[in-house]
N, C-alpha and C positions, 0 to 999 in steps of 0.2 A: 231952460228948454221950453220952447213955445208950445202952448196947448190950446188949439182952436176949440171953441165950444160947439161949433156946428159946421156942417159941410153939406152943400146941395149936390145930390147925386140923383140921376135918373134911375128909377127902380129897374128899368129894363137893362141898364148898363151896369148896375151894381152886381159884383160877384157874389156867389153864394158861399157863406162861411158857416161853420158850426158855431153854435152859441157858446160852447165851451172851448177856451183857448187850449192849445196843445204845446207840449214841450218838445221841441225839435231834437233830432239826433245830435246836432252840433251843440245845442245848449246842454244836453245831458253829458256830453263829453267834457265840456268846460267845467261844469259843476263838479263832476266826479274827479277831474284830474288837475284842476288849477293849483292846488296846494302842492302837488307833486312836481309840477313845472316850475313853481316858485318856492323852493324849499326854505329859503331864508326870508323871514318876515320883514316887512318894511320897518326901518328904524331911521332915526335922523341922519345917520352916516352912510346909508346905502340907497338913497332915494333914486338916483339916476339908474342904478342897476335894476332895481325893482320896477321902475317905470318902463325900461326897455323890455323886460320880460313880459309884463302885462300887455304892452302894445302888440308884441309879436303874436301872442296867443289870441288876443281879440281879433286881430286882422286875419289870422289864418282861418278863423271860424266864422268870419263875416259879422262880427259884433263891434267893430271899431267905431261905428256911428253912435253907439251908446256912450262913447267917451267924448264926443264932439259937441261942444256947446252950441255950435251953429246948426246942428241937425235937429229939426223939430219932430216932435212925436205926431202920430196921426190924430185926426180930430176925434174928440171923445164921443160926439154924437153925430149921427147922420140925419139930414133933413129930407124927409120923403117928399114925393111929388105933391101930396095933398097938404104939405105944410107941417105935418107932424114930425117928431124926432124920435130916433131910436138909437140904442147903443151901437157904437162902431166896433165890430169884431176885431178890426186891425188894432184899435187902441187897446182892447183887452189883451190881445196877443203881445203887444208892445210892453204893457205893464208887467205881464207874466215874465217876459224875458228880462226886462230891466231889473226887476226885484230879485230874480235869481242871480243875475250878474252882480248886483250890489252886495248880496249876501256872500257870494264867492269872493268878491274883492275884499271885503272886510276880514275874511278868514286868512288873508295873506298880510294883514297889518298887525304889528306888535301891540302889546297892551299899553305901551308908553305913548303910542301915536293914536290909538283907536278913539280916545275921548274927543279928538278934534272932529271926527266924522260920524260918531255913533248916532247923532240925532238927525243926520241927513237922510233923505228918503229916495234918492235916485243915484244911479251910477255916475252920471255926469257931474252931479253936485259933489259927490265924494272925490272924484278925480280932480275937479277944478280946485277944490279946497286944499287938497294935498299939494297940488302944484303951487298954489299961492304961499303955502306955509314953508315949503322947502326950497323954492327957487332961489331966494336971496341967500339963505344959509349955504346952499349948495355952491353958489358962486364964490362965497368967501372960502369955502373948503378948497375949491380949485386953486385959488390964489395962494393959499398956504402950501398946498402940495407942490405947486410949480416953484415957489420960492425955495422950498426944501430941496427940490430936484436941482435947482440952479446952484446951490451951495454944496452939493454932495461931493465927497472926495474919497480916495482910496485909503489914505492914512495907513493904519497898521493892519487893515483887513486883508484877507486873501482876495485874489481876483474873482474867485467863484462867489464869495460872499458879497463883494462889491457889485457884481453884475446882478446877483439875486435881489439886492436892495433896490437897484435901479428898476428891475422888472416889476417889483411890488409897487413902486411909485408910479410907474407908467400905467399899471392896471388900476390903481386907485384914482388917478386922474381921469381915466376913461370911464370908470364907474361913477364918477362925479359929474359926468356929462360933457367932458371936454376931451380933446385929443391932442397928442404931442406928435409933431412931424418927425419922421425918421431922421432927417438931417439934424434936427434939434437934439434928439436923443444922442446921436453920435457926438455932437458938439459937447454936450454936458459930460458924456463919458470921458472924452479926451481931456477936457478942462480939469477933471477931478484926478488925473494921474499925476504922480510926483515928477520932479525933474529927471529922474533916471530913465523915464520913458520918452524923453524929448525926441530922440531919433525916430522912435516908433510913431509918435504923434506927427512929426514932420512928414513921414512917408505916407501916412493916411491922408493928411490934408492936401498933399500935392498929387494925389492920384487923379488921373484924367477921367476915369469912369467912377460913378458913385458906387459906394459899397453898402451892402445891406447889413442889418444887425446880425443875421445868421452867419454872414461871412466874417464880421468883425469879432464876434465872441471867441471863436477858436484861435484867431490871431492874437488876441489879448492873453489868452491862457498860455499860448506858446511863448510869447514874449516874457511873461512872468517866469517861466521855467528857465529861459535863456539868461535872464538877469540874475537869477539865483545861482546858476552854474558859474557865471562869470565872477560873482562875489566869492564863491567857494574857492575857485582857483586863485584869486587874488590873495586870499588868506593863507593858502597852503604853500605858495611859492614866495620865498623871501626875496626882498629887493637886493640885487647884487651890489649896488652902491653902499647900502647899509652894512652888508656883510664885510666888504672891503674896509670900510671905516672902522668896524669893530676889530678886525684882524690887525690893522695898523696901530690902533690904540693899545691893544694888548702887547704888541711888539715894543712900542715905546716904553710902556710901563716895565716890561721885563728888562729892557736895556738899561732903564733908569736904575732898577734895583741892582743889576750887575755892576753898573758904573759906581754906584754908591758903595757896594761891597769892596770893589777894587780900590777905591779911594780910601776907604777906611783901613784896609790892610796895609797900605803904603804910607800911612801917616807916621812920621818919625816920633820916637819915644824920647822925651826930653831928659830922662834919667839914664839913657843907655850909655853915655860917655862919662858919667860920674863914678869916681873911684873912692871907696871908703879908706880913710887914712889909718883906721884901726886894724881892719882885717885885710886891707888891700884887695877888695873885691868890687867889681863894677855893679851898678844898679842902685846904689844909695850912697849918701854922704856920711861922714863921721858923726854929724849932729843927729841923724836919724838911725844910727846903728844901735842894735839892741845891747851891745856890749860896751857902750861908751861909759857907763857907770859901774861896770863890773871890774873891780880892782884885781881880781884873781885871774882874769882872762889873760892868757898868754898866746902869742901867735905861734902856731906850729912851724917847725923848721921848713917843712915842705912847702907850706903856704908862703912863708917869707921868701924862700928862694925863687918861687915861681910867680909871685904876685905881679912883678913888673912884666912878665911874659904872657899874662892873661890876654886872651883875644876877645873880640866882640861877641863870639859865639859862646863864651863861658857862661854858665847859668848864674843868675843873680839871686842870692839867697841871703837871709838874715840869720 
């Protein structure tokens, strides 16, 4: 900030000032309320937001020139008509205002950042130093946030959580000193949706009139509910083709078991026509008869007379 050592003024044209500088009402207001207007102190990750708040307050109260390095302070001394010099009351008033603003500004800076500016003696010096310190890191932060925004996706989150995450990213990018166009925000939102939203994405992209974020959000929530309902119906209703296949398969298996049983019952018995030569009964041969070695066994008369008349239905016993 330039500081002229002297200035030539005509005594008759010089305004009349009190020797003691005064604190204006606007300055009192800023000193008393700056910390209330900027509740979050300056930190490495919120410089853009802090800067925006300070600028608004200083401009609203007519002190923005104290932040401008191109704005010079009044001359420190006045040169009288007789060649002598005297203190310039405007300079004294400037110093009073500047020092109060500098102290108020430092009260909004966190302890981790304050060492960078604690030795500086003017508001503009503090402002310029902070701008130099955080401008490059702020740009890097913007790039990181935009890259994260570019790769965001719904995944397993709910639509409400997904949109909230996007809102936080947009706010962080704005706080870092950059802006994201509404069309870009909509593009990133749609790109992060899974394939099940393909029809919805196509409908939004082919709209003739641009859609706002306030209009898009409820549509996304409604589409989420619609897809969940369709998935529930698909699980509750069985596929008719699958049901028919299952029914036919069971029928074939049942018929197979019935056929096997029928075939088993009709299979011929190889011993059914064999007649024992000892007892003259069907169902076994003389070699396998229990009485073939029994010398005391005698054939009963009734059995002997009827042996040759036995039918296929007679029981075979040993």
